[in-house]
Backbone as CSV, one residue per row, in Angstrom:
resi,resn,N_x,N_y,N_z,CA_x,CA_y,CA_z,C_x,C_y,C_z
1,UNK,-0.888,4.911,0.048,0.284,4.711,0.761,1.380,4.013,-0.277
2,UNK,2.545,4.350,-0.387,3.424,3.751,-1.207,3.631,2.123,-0.900
3,UNK,3.831,1.447,-2.051,3.856,0.055,-1.836,5.102,-0.360,-0.828
4,UNK,6.237,0.387,-0.981,7.389,0.092,-0.329,6.972,0.422,1.285
5,UNK,6.332,1.543,1.573,5.859,1.594,3.006,4.953,0.762,3.466
6,UNK,4.094,0.344,2.681,3.131,-0.859,3.037,3.948,-2.105,3.312
7,UNK,4.757,-2.374,2.546,5.669,-3.789,2.599,6.492,-3.579,4.007
8,UNK,7.072,-2.479,4.188,7.930,-2.325,5.302,7.074,-2.471,6.660
9,UNK,5.811,-1.871,6.731,4.925,-2.073,7.838,4.545,-3.415,7.970
10,UNK,4.099,-4.104,6.913,3.745,-5.556,6.953,4.925,-6.375,7.503
11,UNK,6.049,-6.081,7.301,7.386,-6.792,7.786,7.342,-6.516,9.329
12,UNK,7.208,-5.249,9.731,7.117,-4.946,11.121,6.049,-5.725,11.913
13,UNK,5.036,-5.778,11.308,3.769,-6.498,11.986,4.135,-7.902,12.200
14,UNK,4.632,-8.511,11.170,4.952,-9.792,11.085,6.048,-10.187,12.219
15,UNK,7.073,-9.422,12.161,8.027,-9.483,13.133,7.347,-9.345,14.593
16,UNK,6.647,-8.533,14.859,5.998,-8.470,16.207,5.251,-9.703,16.532
17,UNK,4.608,-10.350,15.708,3.881,-11.706,15.999,4.799,-12.695,16.472
18,UNK,6.179,-12.663,16.002,6.972,-13.642,16.277,7.712,-13.281,17.747
19,UNK,7.506,-12.113,18.128,8.270,-11.593,19.336,7.403,-11.684,20.633
20,UNK,6.147,-12.060,20.494,5.281,-12.260,21.715,4.318,-11.185,22.016
21,UNK,3.617,-11.354,23.224,2.523,-10.537,23.653,2.925,-8.977,23.682
22,UNK,3.857,-8.790,24.309,4.401,-7.259,24.476,4.576,-6.689,23.215
23,UNK,5.267,-7.276,22.147,5.423,-6.738,20.832,4.138,-6.617,20.189
24,UNK,3.218,-7.583,20.157,1.942,-7.424,19.473,1.219,-6.318,20.105
25,UNK,1.151,-6.247,21.423,0.468,-5.061,22.222,1.065,-3.911,21.652
26,UNK,2.194,-3.619,21.372,2.839,-2.368,21.176,2.513,-2.108,19.672
27,UNK,2.528,-3.128,18.788,2.495,-2.795,17.328,1.065,-2.891,16.702
28,UNK,0.163,-3.691,17.401,-1.244,-3.799,16.889,-2.007,-2.893,17.514
29,UNK,-1.982,-1.627,17.333,-2.665,-0.403,18.030,-3.462,0.321,17.075
30,UNK,-4.555,0.848,17.518,-5.240,1.763,16.637,-5.241,3.385,17.422
31,UNK,-4.868,4.254,16.592,-4.679,5.561,17.156,-5.710,6.515,16.815
32,UNK,-5.863,7.534,17.588,-6.738,8.574,17.250,-6.013,10.003,17.367
33,UNK,-5.783,10.543,16.196,-6.416,10.251,14.984,-5.590,9.020,14.285
34,UNK,-6.239,8.518,13.418,-5.698,7.276,12.847,-4.554,7.514,11.922
35,UNK,-3.503,6.809,11.990,-2.344,6.966,11.226,-2.296,5.743,10.107
36,UNK,-2.684,6.273,8.845,-2.852,5.234,7.725,-1.566,4.327,7.575
37,UNK,-0.337,4.739,7.927,0.855,3.930,7.567,1.325,3.352,8.857
38,UNK,0.665,3.363,9.960,1.077,2.858,11.396,0.010,1.851,11.839
39,UNK,-1.330,2.218,11.963,-2.421,1.491,12.478,-2.530,0.076,11.891
40,UNK,-2.384,-0.927,12.586,-2.136,-2.353,12.109,-3.558,-2.681,11.232
41,UNK,-4.713,-2.224,11.801,-6.053,-2.488,10.880,-6.080,-1.801,9.650
42,UNK,-5.476,-0.617,9.678,-5.497,0.153,8.229,-4.327,-0.402,7.275
43,UNK,-3.311,-0.766,7.893,-2.149,-1.390,6.988,-2.694,-2.675,6.550
44,UNK,-3.345,-3.422,7.285,-3.738,-4.854,6.754,-4.926,-4.627,5.735
45,UNK,-5.738,-3.638,5.954,-6.866,-3.434,4.900,-6.142,-2.750,3.585
46,UNK,-5.229,-1.961,3.811,-4.576,-1.467,2.617,-3.818,-2.417,1.865
47,UNK,-3.338,-3.407,2.522,-2.593,-4.449,1.806,-3.525,-5.368,1.080
48,UNK,-4.632,-5.679,1.729,-5.769,-6.431,1.075,-6.179,-5.853,-0.239
49,UNK,-6.476,-4.486,0.027,-6.867,-3.673,-1.302,-5.783,-3.709,-2.279
50,UNK,-4.629,-3.459,-2.035,-3.578,-3.446,-3.028,-3.546,-4.873,-3.810
51,UNK,-3.574,-5.937,-3.023,-3.630,-7.302,-3.681,-4.741,-7.408,-4.674
52,UNK,-5.981,-6.934,-4.274,-7.005,-6.955,-5.092,-6.923,-6.160,-6.407
53,UNK,-6.229,-5.023,-6.157,-5.985,-4.195,-7.360,-4.997,-4.921,-8.370
54,UNK,-4.091,-5.476,-7.730,-2.992,-6.212,-8.502,-3.788,-7.385,-9.317
55,UNK,-4.644,-8.008,-8.575,-5.247,-9.243,-9.155,-6.223,-8.700,-10.297
56,UNK,-6.825,-7.677,-10.168,-7.895,-7.036,-11.074,-7.091,-6.672,-12.161
57,UNK,-5.979,-6.077,-12.056,-5.130,-5.676,-13.372,-4.432,-6.766,-13.835
58,UNK,-4.648,-7.937,-13.340,-3.916,-9.207,-13.896,-2.437,-9.136,-13.968
59,UNK,-1.929,-8.272,-13.062,-0.489,-8.308,-12.785,0.021,-9.479,-12.031
60,UNK,-0.759,-10.274,-11.425,-0.567,-11.209,-10.591,-1.590,-12.332,-10.863
61,UNK,-1.207,-13.610,-10.676,-2.161,-14.739,-10.891,-3.317,-14.600,-9.834
62,UNK,-4.518,-15.103,-10.322,-5.555,-15.139,-9.358,-5.472,-16.216,-8.313
63,UNK,-5.852,-15.897,-7.094,-5.657,-16.868,-6.041,-6.929,-17.799,-6.122
64,UNK,-6.813,-19.001,-6.061,-8.083,-19.873,-5.989,-8.352,-20.387,-4.693
């Protein structure tokens, strides 16, 4: 998934956390079939993998 799409969805998930239970229930869902750019678990996993890729390529300082 493109980094811009990933970043936008992370922003949406972050916003949902600040809006309360209903927003979290609406945004933190898992669909069948899975939607790679929508399902919160897949988006968070993709973000973690992207950070690991950046760190491995030393484009970003390693987190200690």
